[in-house]
C-alpha positions as CSV (number, residue, x, y, z in Angstrom):
1,M,-101.0,-37.5,33.4
2,T,-102.7,-35.8,36.3
3,H,-104.4,-32.5,36.0
4,S,-101.7,-30.8,38.0
5,L,-98.8,-32.4,36.0
6,K,-100.6,-31.5,32.8
7,T,-100.9,-27.8,33.9
8,I,-97.2,-27.7,34.8
9,F,-96.2,-29.4,31.5
10,C,-98.2,-26.8,29.5
11,G,-96.7,-24.0,31.5
12,V,-93.2,-25.2,30.8
13,L,-94.0,-25.8,27.1
14,S,-95.3,-22.2,26.8
15,L,-92.2,-20.8,28.4
16,L,-90.0,-22.9,26.1
17,L,-91.9,-21.7,23.0
18,L,-91.7,-18.1,24.2
19,S,-87.9,-18.5,24.7
20,I,-87.5,-20.0,21.2
21,N,-89.5,-17.2,19.6
22,S,-87.7,-14.6,21.6
23,A,-84.3,-16.0,20.5
24,A,-85.4,-16.0,16.9
25,A,-86.6,-12.5,17.0
26,S,-84.3,-9.8,15.6
27,E,-83.0,-7.0,17.8
28,R,-84.9,-4.6,15.6
29,S,-88.3,-6.3,16.1
30,E,-87.7,-6.6,19.8
31,K,-87.1,-2.8,20.0
32,I,-90.2,-2.2,17.9
33,I,-92.3,-4.4,20.2
34,T,-90.9,-2.8,23.3
35,A,-91.6,0.7,21.9
36,G,-95.1,-0.4,20.9
37,Q,-94.7,1.1,17.4
38,I,-93.0,0.6,14.1
39,R,-91.6,3.6,12.1
40,V,-92.1,3.3,8.4
41,C,-90.4,5.7,6.0
42,I,-92.6,6.7,3.0
43,W,-92.5,9.1,0.1
44,P,-96.0,10.7,0.1
45,D,-95.8,11.8,-3.5
46,Y,-95.6,8.3,-5.0
47,F,-99.0,7.6,-6.6
48,A,-100.5,4.2,-5.9
49,I,-97.5,3.4,-3.7
50,S,-97.4,5.8,-0.8
51,Y,-99.5,8.8,-1.8
52,R,-101.2,11.5,0.1
53,N,-104.4,12.2,-1.7
54,P,-104.6,16.0,-2.1
55,R,-108.4,15.9,-1.8
56,T,-108.8,13.8,1.3
57,H,-105.3,14.4,2.8
58,Q,-105.2,10.7,3.6
59,L,-102.4,8.3,2.7
60,E,-103.2,5.6,0.2
61,G,-101.4,3.0,-1.9
62,I,-100.1,-0.5,-1.8
63,D,-97.3,0.3,0.6
64,I,-99.7,2.1,2.9
65,D,-101.8,-1.0,3.0
66,M,-98.8,-3.2,3.6
67,A,-97.4,-1.0,6.3
68,H,-100.7,-1.3,8.2
69,E,-100.6,-5.1,7.7
70,L,-97.0,-5.2,9.0
71,A,-97.8,-3.2,12.1
72,R,-100.9,-5.4,12.7
73,S,-98.9,-8.6,12.4
74,M,-96.4,-7.3,15.0
75,G,-99.1,-6.0,17.3
76,V,-97.8,-2.5,17.4
77,K,-98.9,1.0,16.3
78,L,-97.9,2.5,13.0
79,Q,-95.9,5.7,12.6
80,F,-95.3,7.1,9.1
81,V,-92.1,9.0,8.6
82,E,-92.1,11.3,5.6
83,S,-89.1,10.7,3.5
84,S,-88.0,10.6,-0.2
85,F,-85.5,8.8,-2.4
86,S,-82.9,11.5,-1.7
87,K,-83.3,11.0,2.0
88,L,-83.5,7.2,1.9
89,V,-79.9,6.4,2.8
90,S,-79.6,9.0,5.6
91,N,-82.9,8.0,7.2
92,L,-81.9,4.4,7.3
93,E,-78.4,5.1,8.6
94,N,-79.6,7.7,11.2
95,N,-82.3,5.3,12.5
96,A,-85.1,7.7,11.5
97,C,-87.2,4.6,10.6
98,D,-87.2,0.9,11.0
99,I,-88.1,0.1,7.4
100,A,-88.6,2.1,4.2
101,M,-91.7,1.2,2.3
102,H,-92.1,3.3,-0.8
103,G,-91.4,1.2,-3.9
104,I,-87.6,1.2,-3.7
105,G,-85.9,0.1,-6.8
106,V,-83.3,-2.7,-6.2
107,R,-80.2,-1.1,-7.7
108,D,-76.5,-2.0,-7.2
109,S,-75.8,1.6,-6.3
110,R,-78.0,1.3,-3.2
111,K,-76.9,-2.1,-2.0
112,P,-73.9,-0.8,0.0
113,F,-76.3,1.3,2.2
114,M,-79.3,-1.0,2.8
115,E,-80.7,-4.5,2.6
116,F,-83.5,-5.3,0.2
117,S,-86.5,-7.5,0.9
118,R,-87.8,-10.0,-1.6
119,P,-89.4,-8.0,-4.6
120,Y,-93.1,-7.4,-4.7
121,L,-93.4,-5.1,-7.8
122,A,-91.5,-4.9,-11.0
123,S,-91.6,-2.1,-13.5
124,G,-89.8,-1.3,-16.7
125,I,-89.6,2.1,-18.4
126,Y,-92.8,3.6,-19.8
127,A,-93.5,6.8,-21.7
128,V,-96.2,9.4,-21.1
129,G,-97.4,11.5,-24.0
130,T,-100.4,13.6,-24.9
131,K,-103.6,12.3,-26.5
132,D,-103.6,15.1,-29.1
133,N,-100.1,14.3,-30.5
134,D,-100.7,12.6,-33.8
135,A,-96.9,12.1,-34.3
136,V,-96.6,9.8,-31.3
137,T,-99.5,7.4,-30.7
138,R,-97.6,4.3,-29.6
139,W,-94.2,3.3,-28.2
140,D,-92.8,2.5,-31.6
141,D,-93.4,6.0,-32.7
142,I,-90.9,7.4,-30.2
143,D,-87.5,6.5,-31.6
144,R,-87.8,8.6,-34.8
145,E,-86.2,11.7,-36.1
146,G,-87.7,14.9,-34.8
147,V,-89.3,13.3,-31.7
148,V,-88.1,14.6,-28.3
149,A,-88.1,12.3,-25.2
150,V,-87.5,13.8,-21.8
151,V,-85.8,11.9,-18.9
152,Q,-85.0,13.0,-15.4
153,K,-81.3,13.6,-14.6
154,G,-79.7,11.2,-12.2
155,T,-82.3,8.4,-12.6
156,Y,-81.4,4.9,-13.8
157,M,-83.6,5.7,-16.8
158,E,-81.2,8.4,-18.1
159,P,-78.4,6.2,-19.4
160,V,-80.9,3.5,-20.6
161,V,-83.0,5.9,-22.7
162,K,-79.9,7.4,-24.2
163,Q,-78.6,4.0,-25.2
164,T,-82.0,2.8,-26.4
165,F,-83.2,5.6,-28.6
166,M,-81.0,5.9,-31.7
167,H,-83.0,8.5,-33.6
168,A,-85.1,10.5,-31.1
169,D,-83.6,13.5,-29.3
170,V,-83.2,12.8,-25.5
171,A,-83.6,15.9,-23.3
172,V,-82.5,15.8,-19.7
173,V,-84.3,17.8,-17.0
174,D,-83.6,18.2,-13.3
175,S,-86.9,17.3,-11.7
176,F,-89.8,14.9,-12.3
177,K,-92.3,17.8,-12.6
178,A,-90.1,19.4,-15.3
179,R,-90.7,16.4,-17.4
180,E,-94.5,17.1,-17.5
181,Q,-93.9,20.8,-18.3
182,E,-91.7,20.0,-21.3
183,V,-94.4,17.7,-22.7
184,L,-97.3,20.1,-21.9
185,S,-95.4,23.0,-23.5
186,G,-94.9,21.1,-26.7
187,R,-91.1,21.2,-26.4
188,A,-91.1,17.4,-26.0
189,D,-93.3,14.6,-27.2
190,V,-93.0,12.2,-24.3
191,F,-91.4,11.8,-20.9
192,M,-90.0,8.6,-19.5
193,T,-91.2,7.2,-16.2
194,D,-92.2,4.0,-14.4
195,Y,-95.6,2.3,-14.4
196,P,-96.9,3.8,-11.1
197,Y,-96.1,7.4,-12.1
198,G,-97.5,6.8,-15.6
199,K,-100.7,5.5,-14.0
200,R,-100.8,8.7,-11.9
201,M,-100.7,10.9,-15.0
202,T,-103.5,9.0,-16.8
203,A,-105.7,8.9,-13.7
204,L,-105.3,12.5,-12.6
205,T,-105.1,14.3,-16.0
206,Q,-107.2,14.6,-19.1
207,W,-104.3,14.9,-21.5
208,A,-101.9,12.1,-20.6
209,V,-101.6,8.7,-22.4
210,L,-99.3,5.8,-21.3
211,F,-97.1,4.0,-23.8
212,A,-95.6,0.6,-23.0
213,P,-92.9,-1.2,-25.0
214,Q,-93.7,-4.7,-26.3
215,T,-90.7,-6.0,-24.4
216,P,-90.1,-4.6,-20.9
217,L,-87.3,-2.0,-21.0
218,A,-84.8,-2.0,-18.0
219,K,-87.1,-4.0,-15.8
220,T,-86.5,-3.1,-12.2
221,F,-87.7,-4.9,-9.1
222,Y,-89.2,-2.9,-6.2
223,A,-88.6,-4.0,-2.6
224,Y,-88.6,-2.7,1.0
225,A,-85.4,-1.6,2.5
226,V,-84.0,-2.1,6.0
227,P,-80.8,-0.8,7.6
228,K,-77.6,-2.3,6.3
229,G,-76.5,-5.5,8.0
230,E,-79.7,-6.2,9.9
231,M,-80.2,-9.6,8.3
232,D,-82.5,-11.1,11.0
233,W,-84.9,-8.2,10.7
234,L,-84.7,-8.6,6.9
235,N,-85.7,-12.2,7.2
236,E,-88.7,-11.3,9.3
237,V,-89.7,-8.7,6.6
238,D,-89.3,-11.4,4.0
239,D,-91.5,-13.8,6.0
240,F,-94.1,-11.1,6.3
241,L,-94.1,-10.5,2.5
242,L,-94.3,-14.2,1.8
243,T,-97.4,-14.3,4.0
244,M,-98.9,-11.3,2.2
245,K,-98.4,-13.2,-1.1
246,K,-99.7,-16.5,0.1
247,T,-102.8,-15.0,1.6
248,N,-103.4,-13.0,-1.6
249,K,-103.4,-9.7,0.4
250,L,-100.6,-8.3,-1.7
251,Y,-102.4,-8.9,-5.0
252,Q,-105.7,-7.6,-3.6
253,S,-104.0,-4.3,-2.7
254,A,-102.2,-4.1,-6.0
255,E,-105.4,-4.6,-7.8
256,K,-107.2,-2.0,-5.7
257,N,-104.4,0.5,-6.5
258,G,-104.2,-0.2,-10.2
259,L,-100.9,-2.1,-10.0
260,S,-101.9,-5.7,-10.7
261,E,-100.0,-5.5,-14.0
262,I,-96.7,-5.2,-12.2
263,V,-97.2,-7.2,-9.0
264,V,-94.6,-9.9,-8.2
265,N,-96.7,-12.6,-6.5
266,D,-94.3,-15.6,-6.5
């Protein structure tokens, strides 16, 4: 093959590959690349997941790391959109963000409104108590007469805890901060939470201790969420997550953020 023919062949091959890649790309990713940025919904109060450090005012956590990796892999800038679990559905439906990355529990009640990626974390229900409470020093001490366990209203934990504890009193509060107040005031012995929030309490306070059941209770997988029906975009997100697992970047970030115990790396 002459030099000129080889040059023409390489050019045609490049155009063919570009055409194939373009056809395979989702409409969402094409819009992201055209705009030059990806918009990622986060909940900045989720410790070790997508947390704004009150001292440094910087965002940190496994999903902050993964969002940077996703933007880098697409060759675009990263824009964080502050959201919450209460705004999750509306932000995806209203196109406020391209993807939600803040440890979203895969639940049947959410499936009609969004598509879930492959899971990357999994947490059951944990309990947070106080170090000076001699009546409750381990998980098995909770389900006893006279013990009060607090759970947040409207969470998947509420019905599970009510069904699981046969002897302890289960108190229901309206907000996640009210759970801590009940325990600190002495009106309750423990409050129920997931692993990341439990780690937050033990890391940022002097009084909290984390209790884990011997067998995971109501294990929930955490994933990323994309707008409903965008299956091509979901496949691209899944491919990204698979790469993060294969290259060990997901586990490294989980370990850095104290989440190696609950990472899903297969």
